[in-house]
TIKOLVO-339058 format. One record per residue (C-alpha): x, y, z. Coordinates in steps of 0.02 Angstrom, whole numbers, plus 50000, padded with zeros to 5 digits. Layout:
BEGIN
{{X, Y, Z}}
...
//
This chain:
BEGIN
{{50002, 49982, 49993}}
{{50058, 50171, 49946}}
{{50055, 50320, 50052}}
{{50028, 50477, 49961}}
{{50053, 50663, 50048}}
{{50036, 50815, 49970}}
{{49990, 51012, 50004}}
{{49871, 51132, 49957}}
{{49839, 51308, 49974}}
{{49681, 51384, 50074}}
{{49625, 51558, 50019}}
{{49653, 51662, 50188}}
{{49504, 51672, 50311}}
{{49403, 51517, 50237}}
{{49461, 51401, 50369}}
{{49275, 51360, 50447}}
{{49196, 51349, 50269}}
{{49324, 51224, 50211}}
{{49294, 51138, 50366}}
{{49105, 51130, 50348}}
{{49109, 51084, 50158}}
{{49226, 50930, 50234}}
{{49103, 50895, 50357}}
{{48956, 50892, 50232}}
{{49066, 50779, 50117}}
{{48966, 50707, 49966}}
{{48912, 50531, 49993}}
{{48973, 50504, 49820}}
{{49125, 50573, 49834}}
{{49163, 50467, 49978}}
{{49116, 50310, 49898}}
{{49216, 50364, 49737}}
{{49369, 50387, 49842}}
{{49342, 50213, 49924}}
{{49310, 50137, 49753}}
{{49472, 50198, 49700}}
{{49590, 50119, 49836}}
{{49584, 50278, 49951}}
{{49613, 50240, 50146}}
{{49654, 50338, 50299}}
{{49650, 50508, 50226}}
{{49668, 50654, 50326}}
{{49704, 50828, 50289}}
{{49789, 50954, 50419}}
{{49799, 51145, 50404}}
{{49947, 51254, 50441}}
{{49850, 51414, 50514}}
{{50014, 51517, 50487}}
{{50037, 51486, 50322}}
{{49864, 51432, 50246}}
{{49938, 51273, 50185}}
{{49845, 51125, 50181}}
{{49932, 50951, 50227}}
{{49854, 50792, 50164}}
{{49903, 50612, 50170}}
{{49815, 50465, 50125}}
{{49846, 50265, 50076}}
{{49814, 50214, 49921}}
{{49781, 50006, 49888}}
{{49754, 50060, 49684}}
{{49871, 50189, 49623}}
{{49806, 50179, 49428}}
{{49625, 50210, 49504}}
{{49698, 50346, 49615}}
{{49784, 50434, 49474}}
{{49619, 50422, 49356}}
{{49520, 50526, 49509}}
{{49532, 50698, 49412}}
{{49448, 50611, 49253}}
{{49288, 50576, 49349}}
{{49151, 50701, 49347}}
{{49094, 50693, 49551}}
{{49295, 50732, 49559}}
{{49283, 50876, 49439}}
{{49118, 50953, 49523}}
{{49204, 50934, 49710}}
{{49331, 51043, 49630}}
{{49216, 51180, 49564}}
{{49119, 51164, 49733}}
{{49285, 51202, 49816}}
{{49369, 51318, 49709}}
{{49307, 51489, 49794}}
{{49409, 51454, 49952}}
{{49556, 51375, 49887}}
{{49693, 51421, 49742}}
{{49657, 51312, 49585}}
{{49729, 51260, 49422}}
{{49642, 51322, 49263}}
{{49542, 51139, 49266}}
{{49489, 51202, 49454}}
{{49579, 51043, 49533}}
{{49668, 51116, 49697}}
{{49856, 51169, 49656}}
{{49962, 51049, 49764}}
{{50122, 51000, 49765}}
{{50185, 50812, 49789}}
{{50275, 50779, 49953}}
{{50415, 50664, 49965}}
{{50429, 50551, 50120}}
{{50596, 50554, 50199}}
{{50551, 50462, 50358}}
{{50424, 50345, 50414}}
{{50401, 50265, 50582}}
{{50305, 50102, 50603}}
//
């Protein structure tokens, strides 16, 4: 199982709305993520910089990499684009993070 980490960028003043939207995450998105092999997914916020840190486990890398093609994922991005920095396709601007240490 692969561990994947990345960072994204929340717009200033949007913490509460970001939390609210994730508290109300769409059931169909949860199903899609689960069906795509995404497990144990967490997002942390560094309030000093408004940087979001995501970490997840994935047991199907191909399905995970195809998530951006799915309409549910694309609609979620549209739903979130007003509170995050995004790319032209509405996906969140994100940077993959390299794992340099892991203690089991």
